[in-house]
Structures are given as structure tokens and as C-alpha cells.
C-alpha positions in Angstrom: -8.2 -31.8 29.5 -5.7 -33.5 27.5 -4.5 -31.8 23.7 -3.1 -33.5 21.3 -1.1 -31.4 19.2 0.7 -32.9 17.0 -3.1 -34.8 16.0 -4.4 -31.5 15.8 -1.3 -30.5 13.3 -2.3 -32.9 11.3 -6.0 -32.5 11.0 -5.4 -28.9 10.3 -2.8 -30.2 7.2 -5.2 -32.7 5.9 -8.0 -29.8 5.5 -5.5 -27.2 4.0 -3.8 -30.2 1.6 -7.5 -30.3 0.3 -8.4 -27.0 -0.3 -5.4 -25.1 -1.3 -5.7 -26.2 -4.4 -6.0 -24.3 -8.0 -8.9 -26.9 -8.7 -10.8 -25.4 -5.4 -9.7 -21.5 -6.5 -10.3 -21.2 -9.9 -11.1 -24.5 -11.3 -9.2 -27.4 -13.6 -6.9 -26.5 -16.4 -8.6 -25.9 -19.7 -8.2 -25.9 -23.5 -9.0 -22.6 -25.4 -8.5 -23.5 -28.9 -5.3 -24.6 -29.2 -4.0 -23.2 -26.3 -4.1 -24.6 -22.7 -4.9 -22.6 -20.1 -3.6 -23.6 -16.2 -4.7 -21.3 -13.2 -1.9 -20.4 -10.9 -3.0 -19.2 -7.4 -0.9 -17.6 -4.5 -1.5 -19.5 -1.1 -0.6 -18.2 2.4 -0.6 -20.1 4.9 -0.6 -19.3 9.3 -0.4 -21.8 12.6 -0.8 -21.3 15.8 -1.4 -22.8 19.3 -1.0 -22.6 22.5 -1.8 -23.7 26.6 -0.9 -23.6 29.8 -2.0 -24.7 33.2 -2.2 -23.1 36.4 -3.6 -23.0 40.6 -6.1 -21.0 42.0 -6.8 -20.3 45.1 -8.7 -22.9 45.9 -6.5 -25.7 45.1 -7.6 -26.5 42.2 -6.0 -26.8 38.7 -6.8 -25.5 35.2 -5.7 -26.1 32.0 -6.2 -24.6 28.7 -5.0 -24.8 25.4 -5.6 -23.6 21.7 -4.6 -24.0 18.4 -6.0 -22.4 15.1 -4.7 -22.1 11.3 -5.4 -19.0 8.2 -5.0 -19.6 4.8 -5.6 -17.5 1.9 -5.4 -18.0 -1.5 -5.3 -16.0 -4.0 -5.8 -16.6 -8.3 -2.6 -14.7 -9.8 -2.8 -15.9 -13.2 -2.9 -18.2 -16.1 0.1 -20.4 -17.4 -0.9 -20.1 -21.0 0.7 -23.0 -23.5 0.5 -23.6 -27.4 2.9 -26.2 -28.9 6.2 -25.6 -27.0 5.6 -21.9 -26.3 5.1 -20.7 -22.8 3.3 -17.4 -21.8 1.9 -15.9 -18.2 -1.3 -13.5 -17.9 -1.4 -12.4 -14.8 -4.8 -11.1 -12.9 -3.6 -7.9 -11.1 -5.4 -6.5 -8.5 -6.0 -3.4 -10.7 -7.8 -5.5 -13.4 -10.9 -6.9 -13.0 -10.0 -10.7 -11.8 -10.5 -13.8 -13.6 -12.4 -11.2 -16.4 -9.2 -9.7 -17.1 -7.4 -12.5 -17.8 -9.9 -13.9 -20.3 -9.7 -10.0 -22.2 -6.3 -10.3 -22.7 -6.3 -13.8 -24.1 -7.3 -13.0 -27.8 -4.0 -10.5 -27.5 -2.1 -13.6 -26.2 -2.8 -15.6 -29.4 -2.8 -12.6 -32.1 1.0 -11.7 -30.4 1.9 -16.0 -30.9 0.4 -16.2 -34.3 2.4 -12.4 -35.5 5.6 -14.3 -34.3 5.3 -17.4 -35.8 4.5 -15.6 -38.7 8.0 -13.2 -38.8 9.5 -16.9 -37.5 8.3 -18.3 -40.9 8.2 -15.3 -43.0 
């Protein structure tokens, strides 16, 4: 049995490239009124491989090989933009996930409006 580790690694990498995107984790960027929201995710990758061969007492040879990969994708928040202003709304582990981010958006909108009113006053 002959194992081509380069080919295996290429297949795993291609799979990870197709899966490790914010589009597959949380969706595409979206608009909320005058605000553009872009999902942000943390991605962790791990690879492993090994192989070996040996002889048995019956004058036969054996070979073995294996490979694998793991991926972890965690949504961490949103980049929210309006005009030239950019803010980050985090989705911490203590919150309720994506729902907590949406709950914070009205507060963010209010803060941005207040800052804009202070600047024009």
C-alpha cells in the first residue's frame, strides 16, 4: 500500500478552504439600516499523519499509514460600519451567541448617533 501524503494534504487543505469561511459559519455580510455588518470568526486548524512498516516472523512485510485534520470555527462577533466609523461587537462565551450580538446593535446605533450629534453641536 503506497500512501501519497502530499496528495492527502492537498485534499484536506482544499476541504478546509471551502469550509473555513465566515460565509459557511455565520452567513454573508448584511446591511442593517445604514450599517453594514460583517461576521468575524476564529478558525483553528490541526494536522497529523504517520506511517510505518515492519516484518513479521512469517517473512511477510506490512505497511500502514494514516492522516487526518481537525478544524474548529467559532463566531466571535461582527464588524459594524457606517460611513467612516467602524466598531466591533463581540459575541463572548458568557453571552447568548449570535442573539446577543443582535441585542447590542440598537445600543451601538444609539451611541454612534449620540457621538455624531455631539460633533455637530
